[in-house]
C-alpha positions as a Markdown table, in Angstrom:
| # | Residue | x | y | z |
|---|---|---|---|---|
| 1 | Met | 0.0 | 0.0 | 0.0 |
| 2 | Thr | 1.4 | 3.4 | -0.9 |
| 3 | Ala | 1.8 | 6.3 | 1.4 |
| 4 | Ser | -0.7 | 8.4 | -0.6 |
| 5 | Ser | -3.4 | 5.6 | -0.2 |
| 6 | Arg | -2.9 | 5.2 | 3.5 |
| 7 | Ile | -2.8 | 8.9 | 4.5 |
| 8 | Gly | -6.5 | 9.5 | 4.5 |
| 9 | Asp | -7.7 | 6.8 | 6.9 |
| 10 | Gly | -7.6 | 6.5 | 10.7 |
| 11 | Gln | -6.4 | 9.0 | 13.3 |
| 12 | His | -2.6 | 8.3 | 13.0 |
| 13 | Gly | -1.8 | 10.6 | 10.2 |
| 14 | Val | 0.9 | 13.3 | 10.7 |
| 15 | Leu | 0.9 | 16.5 | 8.8 |
| 16 | Leu | 4.5 | 17.7 | 8.5 |
| 17 | Thr | 5.2 | 21.3 | 7.3 |
| 18 | Gly | 8.7 | 22.4 | 6.5 |
| 19 | Ala | 9.3 | 18.8 | 5.5 |
| 20 | Ala | 12.3 | 19.5 | 3.2 |
| 21 | Ser | 14.5 | 20.5 | 6.1 |
| 22 | Gln | 17.3 | 18.9 | 8.1 |
| 23 | Ile | 14.9 | 17.7 | 10.8 |
| 24 | Gly | 12.5 | 16.5 | 8.1 |
| 25 | Tyr | 15.4 | 14.4 | 6.6 |
| 26 | Phe | 15.4 | 12.3 | 9.8 |
| 27 | Leu | 11.8 | 12.7 | 10.9 |
| 28 | Ile | 10.0 | 11.3 | 7.9 |
| 29 | Pro | 11.6 | 7.9 | 8.0 |
| 30 | Arg | 11.3 | 7.8 | 11.9 |
| 31 | Leu | 7.5 | 8.5 | 11.6 |
| 32 | Ala | 7.1 | 5.9 | 8.9 |
| 33 | Val | 8.9 | 3.2 | 11.0 |
| 34 | Ala | 6.8 | 4.1 | 14.0 |
| 35 | Gly | 3.6 | 3.4 | 11.9 |
| 36 | Tyr | 2.4 | 7.0 | 11.2 |
| 37 | Arg | 1.1 | 8.0 | 7.8 |
| 38 | Val | 3.1 | 11.1 | 6.8 |
| 39 | Arg | 1.8 | 14.0 | 4.7 |
| 40 | Ala | 4.8 | 16.1 | 3.9 |
| 41 | Val | 4.1 | 19.8 | 2.9 |
| 42 | Ser | 6.9 | 21.8 | 1.4 |
| 43 | Arg | 7.3 | 24.7 | -1.1 |
| 44 | Arg | 10.0 | 22.5 | -2.8 |
| 45 | Gly | 7.9 | 19.4 | -3.5 |
| 46 | Glu | 9.0 | 15.8 | -3.5 |
| 47 | Leu | 11.4 | 15.8 | -6.4 |
| 48 | Gln | 13.4 | 18.8 | -5.2 |
| 49 | Ala | 13.4 | 17.5 | -1.6 |
| 50 | Thr | 14.7 | 14.1 | -2.8 |
| 51 | Arg | 17.5 | 15.9 | -4.7 |
| 52 | Ile | 18.4 | 17.8 | -1.5 |
| 53 | Phe | 18.2 | 14.7 | 0.7 |
| 54 | Gly | 20.3 | 12.5 | -1.7 |
| 55 | Ser | 19.6 | 9.3 | -3.6 |
| 56 | Arg | 20.3 | 7.1 | -0.5 |
| 57 | Trp | 17.8 | 9.0 | 1.7 |
| 58 | Ala | 16.0 | 6.5 | 4.0 |
| 59 | Gly | 12.7 | 8.3 | 3.7 |
| 60 | Ala | 12.2 | 8.0 | 0.0 |
| 61 | Gly | 8.6 | 6.8 | -0.6 |
| 62 | Ala | 7.7 | 7.1 | 3.1 |
| 63 | Ala | 5.5 | 10.2 | 2.7 |
| 64 | His | 2.8 | 11.6 | 0.6 |
| 65 | Trp | 4.1 | 15.0 | -0.6 |
| 66 | Val | 2.1 | 18.1 | -1.1 |
| 67 | Gln | 3.9 | 21.1 | -2.8 |
| 68 | Ala | 2.3 | 24.1 | -1.1 |
| 69 | Asp | 3.3 | 27.4 | 0.6 |
| 70 | Pro | 2.4 | 27.2 | 4.3 |
| 71 | Val | 1.9 | 31.0 | 4.4 |
| 72 | Gln | -1.2 | 30.7 | 2.2 |
| 73 | Pro | -4.6 | 29.5 | 3.4 |
| 74 | Gly | -5.6 | 26.0 | 2.6 |
| 75 | Leu | -3.5 | 23.8 | 4.9 |
| 76 | Gly | -6.7 | 22.4 | 6.3 |
| 77 | Val | -7.2 | 20.5 | 3.1 |
| 78 | Pro | -3.9 | 18.4 | 3.3 |
| 79 | Ala | -4.5 | 18.0 | 7.0 |
| 80 | Arg | -7.6 | 15.9 | 6.6 |
| 81 | Gly | -7.0 | 12.5 | 8.2 |
| 82 | Cys | -4.1 | 13.9 | 10.3 |
| 83 | Ser | -4.5 | 14.1 | 14.1 |
| 84 | Thr | -1.0 | 15.7 | 14.6 |
| 85 | Trp | 0.6 | 18.6 | 13.0 |
| 86 | Ile | 4.4 | 18.9 | 13.2 |
| 87 | His | 5.6 | 22.3 | 12.1 |
| 88 | Leu | 9.4 | 22.5 | 11.3 |
| 89 | Gly | 9.2 | 26.0 | 9.7 |
| 90 | Pro | 9.3 | 29.5 | 11.3 |
| 91 | Leu | 7.2 | 29.6 | 14.4 |
| 92 | Ala | 5.4 | 32.8 | 13.3 |
| 93 | Leu | 3.8 | 30.9 | 10.4 |
| 94 | Leu | 1.9 | 28.6 | 12.7 |
| 95 | Pro | -0.6 | 30.5 | 14.8 |
| 96 | Pro | -2.7 | 32.0 | 11.9 |
| 97 | Arg | -3.3 | 28.4 | 10.6 |
| 98 | Leu | -4.4 | 26.8 | 13.9 |
| 99 | Gly | -8.2 | 27.5 | 13.5 |
| 100 | Glu | -8.1 | 26.0 | 10.0 |
| 101 | Met | -6.2 | 23.0 | 11.3 |
| 102 | Ala | -8.5 | 22.3 | 14.2 |
| 103 | Ala | -11.5 | 22.4 | 11.8 |
| 104 | Ala | -9.7 | 19.8 | 9.7 |
| 105 | Gly | -9.4 | 17.4 | 12.6 |
| 106 | Val | -6.0 | 18.1 | 14.0 |
| 107 | Ser | -5.9 | 17.7 | 17.8 |
| 108 | Arg | -2.3 | 18.5 | 18.7 |
| 109 | Val | 0.6 | 20.5 | 17.4 |
| 110 | Ile | 4.4 | 20.2 | 17.8 |
| 111 | Ala | 6.4 | 23.3 | 16.8 |
| 112 | Phe | 9.9 | 24.5 | 17.0 |
| 113 | Gly | 11.2 | 27.8 | 18.4 |
| 114 | Ser | 14.8 | 28.3 | 19.4 |
| 115 | Thr | 17.0 | 29.0 | 22.4 |
| 116 | Ser | 18.1 | 32.1 | 20.4 |
| 117 | Arg | 15.1 | 33.6 | 22.2 |
| 118 | Phe | 17.4 | 33.7 | 25.3 |
| 119 | Thr | 21.0 | 33.7 | 23.9 |
| 120 | Lys | 20.3 | 36.8 | 21.7 |
| 121 | Ala | 18.2 | 38.6 | 24.2 |
| 122 | Asp | 21.0 | 41.1 | 24.9 |
| 123 | Ser | 22.0 | 41.6 | 21.3 |
| 124 | Ala | 22.5 | 45.2 | 20.1 |
| 125 | His | 21.8 | 44.2 | 16.5 |
| 126 | Pro | 18.3 | 45.3 | 15.3 |
| 127 | Lys | 17.6 | 42.2 | 13.3 |
| 128 | Glu | 18.5 | 39.9 | 16.2 |
| 129 | Gln | 16.3 | 42.0 | 18.4 |
| 130 | Arg | 13.4 | 41.5 | 16.0 |
| 131 | Thr | 14.2 | 37.7 | 16.0 |
| 132 | Val | 14.0 | 37.5 | 19.7 |
| 133 | Ala | 10.7 | 39.5 | 19.8 |
| 134 | Ala | 9.2 | 37.3 | 17.0 |
| 135 | Leu | 10.1 | 34.1 | 18.9 |
| 136 | Ala | 8.6 | 35.4 | 22.1 |
| 137 | Ala | 5.5 | 36.5 | 20.3 |
| 138 | Gly | 5.2 | 33.3 | 18.4 |
| 139 | Glu | 5.4 | 31.2 | 21.6 |
| 140 | Ala | 2.7 | 33.3 | 23.2 |
| 141 | Ala | 0.5 | 33.1 | 20.1 |
| 142 | Leu | 0.9 | 29.4 | 19.9 |
| 143 | Ala | -0.3 | 28.9 | 23.5 |
| 144 | Asn | -3.2 | 31.4 | 23.1 |
| 145 | Glu | -4.5 | 30.2 | 19.8 |
| 146 | Cys | -4.3 | 26.5 | 20.7 |
| 147 | Ala | -6.3 | 27.2 | 23.9 |
| 148 | Gln | -8.9 | 29.1 | 21.8 |
| 149 | His | -9.3 | 26.2 | 19.3 |
| 150 | Gly | -9.0 | 23.3 | 21.7 |
| 151 | Leu | -5.6 | 22.1 | 20.5 |
| 152 | Gly | -2.8 | 20.5 | 22.5 |
| 153 | Trp | 0.6 | 21.9 | 21.9 |
| 154 | Thr | 4.3 | 21.1 | 22.5 |
| 155 | Leu | 7.1 | 23.6 | 21.8 |
| 156 | Phe | 10.7 | 22.6 | 21.3 |
| 157 | Arg | 13.6 | 25.1 | 21.6 |
| 158 | Pro | 16.7 | 23.5 | 20.1 |
| 159 | Thr | 20.2 | 24.8 | 20.5 |
| 160 | Leu | 22.6 | 24.8 | 17.5 |
| 161 | Ile | 21.4 | 22.1 | 15.1 |
| 162 | His | 23.7 | 19.8 | 13.1 |
| 163 | Gly | 23.8 | 16.4 | 11.7 |
| 164 | Ala | 22.9 | 15.8 | 8.0 |
| 165 | Gly | 25.4 | 18.0 | 6.2 |
| 166 | Leu | 22.3 | 20.3 | 5.5 |
| 167 | Asp | 22.8 | 22.7 | 8.4 |
| 168 | Arg | 24.3 | 26.1 | 7.9 |
| 169 | Asn | 26.2 | 26.3 | 11.2 |
| 170 | Val | 28.7 | 23.5 | 10.6 |
| 171 | Met | 28.8 | 23.8 | 6.9 |
| 172 | Val | 29.8 | 27.5 | 7.0 |
| 173 | Ile | 32.6 | 26.8 | 9.4 |
| 174 | Ala | 33.7 | 23.8 | 7.3 |
| 175 | Gly | 33.7 | 26.0 | 4.2 |
| 176 | Ala | 35.8 | 28.6 | 5.9 |
| 177 | Ile | 38.3 | 25.9 | 7.0 |
| 178 | Arg | 38.5 | 24.5 | 3.5 |
| 179 | His | 39.0 | 27.9 | 1.9 |
| 180 | Phe | 41.5 | 29.4 | 4.4 |
| 181 | Gly | 43.0 | 26.5 | 6.2 |
| 182 | Phe | 42.5 | 28.2 | 9.5 |
| 183 | Phe | 39.6 | 29.6 | 11.6 |
| 184 | Pro | 39.5 | 33.0 | 13.4 |
| 185 | Leu | 38.6 | 33.0 | 17.1 |
| 186 | Val | 37.6 | 35.9 | 19.3 |
| 187 | Gly | 38.7 | 35.6 | 23.0 |
| 188 | Gly | 39.9 | 32.1 | 22.5 |
| 189 | Gly | 36.5 | 30.8 | 21.7 |
| 190 | Thr | 35.8 | 30.0 | 25.3 |
| 191 | Gly | 32.0 | 30.2 | 25.2 |
| 192 | Leu | 30.3 | 26.8 | 25.9 |
| 193 | Arg | 28.1 | 25.1 | 23.4 |
| 194 | Gln | 25.7 | 22.1 | 23.2 |
| 195 | Pro | 25.1 | 21.3 | 19.5 |
| 196 | Val | 22.1 | 19.1 | 19.0 |
| 197 | His | 21.8 | 16.5 | 16.3 |
| 198 | Ala | 18.8 | 16.9 | 14.0 |
| 199 | Asp | 18.0 | 13.2 | 14.4 |
| 200 | Asp | 17.7 | 13.6 | 18.1 |
| 201 | Leu | 15.1 | 16.4 | 17.5 |
| 202 | Ala | 13.3 | 14.1 | 15.1 |
| 203 | Leu | 13.2 | 11.3 | 17.7 |
| 204 | Ala | 11.9 | 13.8 | 20.3 |
| 205 | Cys | 8.9 | 14.6 | 18.0 |
| 206 | Val | 8.0 | 10.9 | 17.7 |
| 207 | Gln | 8.4 | 10.4 | 21.5 |
| 208 | Ala | 6.3 | 13.4 | 22.3 |
| 209 | Ile | 3.4 | 12.3 | 20.1 |
| 210 | Gly | 2.9 | 9.3 | 22.3 |
| 211 | Thr | 3.3 | 11.2 | 25.6 |
| 212 | Gly | 0.3 | 13.0 | 27.0 |
| 213 | Gln | 2.5 | 14.6 | 29.6 |
| 214 | Ser | 4.2 | 16.7 | 26.9 |
| 215 | Leu | 1.0 | 18.5 | 26.0 |
| 216 | Asn | 0.9 | 22.3 | 26.6 |
| 217 | Gln | 4.6 | 22.3 | 27.6 |
| 218 | Ala | 7.8 | 23.9 | 26.2 |
| 219 | Tyr | 11.1 | 22.2 | 26.3 |
| 220 | Asp | 14.7 | 23.3 | 25.7 |
| 221 | Leu | 16.4 | 20.6 | 23.6 |
| 222 | Ser | 20.2 | 20.7 | 23.8 |
| 223 | Gly | 22.8 | 18.2 | 22.7 |
| 224 | Gly | 24.4 | 15.6 | 24.9 |
| 225 | Glu | 27.8 | 17.2 | 25.2 |
| 226 | Val | 29.0 | 20.5 | 26.4 |
| 227 | Leu | 32.1 | 21.8 | 24.7 |
| 228 | Ser | 33.8 | 25.2 | 24.1 |
| 229 | Tyr | 33.3 | 27.0 | 20.8 |
| 230 | Arg | 37.0 | 26.3 | 20.1 |
| 231 | Asp | 36.6 | 22.6 | 20.7 |
| 232 | Met | 33.5 | 22.5 | 18.6 |
| 233 | Val | 35.4 | 24.0 | 15.7 |
| 234 | Gly | 38.2 | 21.6 | 16.4 |
| 235 | Arg | 35.8 | 18.7 | 15.9 |
| 236 | Ile | 35.0 | 20.2 | 12.5 |
| 237 | Phe | 38.7 | 20.4 | 11.6 |
| 238 | Ala | 39.0 | 16.7 | 12.6 |
| 239 | Ala | 36.0 | 15.7 | 10.5 |
| 240 | Leu | 37.7 | 17.3 | 7.6 |
| 241 | Gly | 40.9 | 15.4 | 8.3 |
| 242 | Arg | 42.8 | 18.6 | 9.0 |
| 243 | Pro | 44.8 | 19.8 | 12.0 |
| 244 | Gly | 43.2 | 22.6 | 14.0 |
| 245 | Arg | 44.7 | 25.9 | 13.1 |
| 246 | Phe | 43.2 | 29.0 | 14.9 |
| 247 | Leu | 43.9 | 32.7 | 14.4 |
| 248 | Pro | 43.2 | 34.9 | 17.4 |
| 249 | Val | 41.5 | 38.1 | 16.3 |
| 250 | Pro | 40.0 | 41.1 | 18.1 |
| 251 | Val | 36.2 | 41.3 | 18.1 |
| 252 | Ala | 36.3 | 44.5 | 16.1 |
| 253 | Ala | 38.3 | 42.9 | 13.3 |
| 254 | Phe | 36.2 | 39.8 | 13.1 |
| 255 | Gly | 33.1 | 41.9 | 13.3 |
| 256 | Leu | 34.2 | 44.0 | 10.3 |
| 257 | Ala | 34.9 | 40.8 | 8.3 |
| 258 | Leu | 31.4 | 39.5 | 9.1 |
| 259 | Trp | 29.9 | 42.9 | 8.1 |
| 260 | Cys | 31.7 | 42.6 | 4.8 |
| 261 | Leu | 30.3 | 39.1 | 4.3 |
| 262 | Ser | 26.8 | 40.4 | 5.2 |
| 263 | Arg | 26.8 | 42.4 | 1.9 |
| 264 | Leu | 26.4 | 39.0 | 0.1 |
| 265 | Pro | 22.8 | 37.7 | 0.0 |
| 266 | Arg | 23.8 | 34.3 | 1.4 |
| 267 | Tyr | 25.4 | 35.8 | 4.5 |
| 268 | Arg | 23.1 | 38.8 | 5.0 |
| 269 | Asp | 22.4 | 37.9 | 8.7 |
| 270 | Phe | 26.1 | 37.9 | 9.7 |
| 271 | Asn | 27.0 | 40.6 | 12.2 |
| 272 | Val | 29.4 | 41.5 | 15.0 |
| 273 | Glu | 27.2 | 40.0 | 17.7 |
| 274 | Met | 28.1 | 36.6 | 16.3 |
| 275 | Ala | 31.8 | 37.3 | 17.0 |
| 276 | Arg | 31.0 | 38.4 | 20.5 |
| 277 | Arg | 29.1 | 35.3 | 21.2 |
| 278 | Met | 32.2 | 33.1 | 20.8 |
| 279 | Thr | 32.9 | 33.9 | 24.4 |
| 280 | Gln | 29.3 | 33.5 | 25.6 |
| 281 | Asp | 28.1 | 30.3 | 27.2 |
| 282 | Met | 25.0 | 28.9 | 25.6 |
| 283 | Val | 24.2 | 25.9 | 27.8 |
| 284 | Phe | 20.6 | 24.7 | 28.4 |
| 285 | Ala | 19.5 | 21.8 | 30.5 |
| 286 | His | 17.2 | 19.2 | 28.9 |
| 287 | Asp | 16.2 | 17.5 | 32.1 |
| 288 | Glu | 12.5 | 18.1 | 31.7 |
| 289 | Ala | 12.5 | 16.5 | 28.2 |
| 290 | Ala | 14.5 | 13.6 | 29.6 |
| 291 | His | 12.0 | 13.1 | 32.4 |
| 292 | Thr | 8.9 | 13.4 | 30.3 |
| 293 | Phe | 9.7 | 11.5 | 27.1 |
| 294 | Ala | 13.1 | 9.9 | 27.7 |
| 295 | Tyr | 15.0 | 12.5 | 25.6 |
| 296 | Ser | 18.7 | 11.3 | 25.5 |
| 297 | Pro | 20.7 | 13.2 | 22.9 |
| 298 | Arg | 24.1 | 12.2 | 21.5 |
| 299 | Gly | 27.4 | 14.1 | 21.6 |
| 300 | Phe | 28.8 | 16.3 | 18.8 |
| 301 | Glu | 29.8 | 14.4 | 15.7 |
| 302 | Pro | 29.8 | 16.9 | 12.8 |
| 303 | Val | 28.9 | 15.9 | 9.3 |
| 304 | Val | 30.8 | 18.1 | 6.9 |
| 305 | Glu | 29.5 | 16.8 | 3.5 |
| 306 | Pro | 25.9 | 17.1 | 2.2 |
| 307 | Pro | 23.9 | 13.9 | 1.5 |
| 308 | Ala | 25.0 | 11.9 | -1.5 |
């Protein structure tokens, strides 16, 4: 039986928006193995998503794909037959669709925010200030709208995500190392980090679906290992098969370099605050998630090549 023929029956369908993402890469096959019928919604569509995910992607054929823009009305149509909505896209896109989804039969929602709500709270950069405000507003709107429409909700706030060679964080650092042969550090890169694997976030979604105690709760989801920014970059050097070479630079000089890069569309969100955060600790306990649905993330093992 194909995924498309199974999706409409029963109450075990999962609508997945933002499906062509690094979490979606791991989540679709995990949901299928767990017995859920997956309806994957993405602007990219199945063909483009499969190209992104690579020919050996474990989730090929495990979902019924709908090419659609989640900003536009009409998500209630592909949601028919789905009791759970997992939203991997920007949090702000979710609240305006909740009434429509409740009318389509969805009873619970799992969404993603970010620990950036806290780590960037003191940023002087206007765009980052807007990001923090949007995350806070999105969280409040999620809780309020779900209460209004009788939906249960679960919010995940991950730390720095990695794992499939699809993430920007590791791949930008790996690209800089490949190009220059060294990596610049501000203040010795002493700030602590907890990178979280995208597959651990995917597993958290599956675990939370079957856990009633996770309803109407928000969880910080960090990785299983705490390491300094320098050590994190050192792991990326090792994954590339290169010795770690670091260049100490003043924050002003690195900030200027990031500002120059921000003139390019691909790096338009780069700014001096990113340099300053190399000495800032970004550590978040995930004890509540461990207690509620046995969340047990792995350590940092960077993937520096995109899927084949």
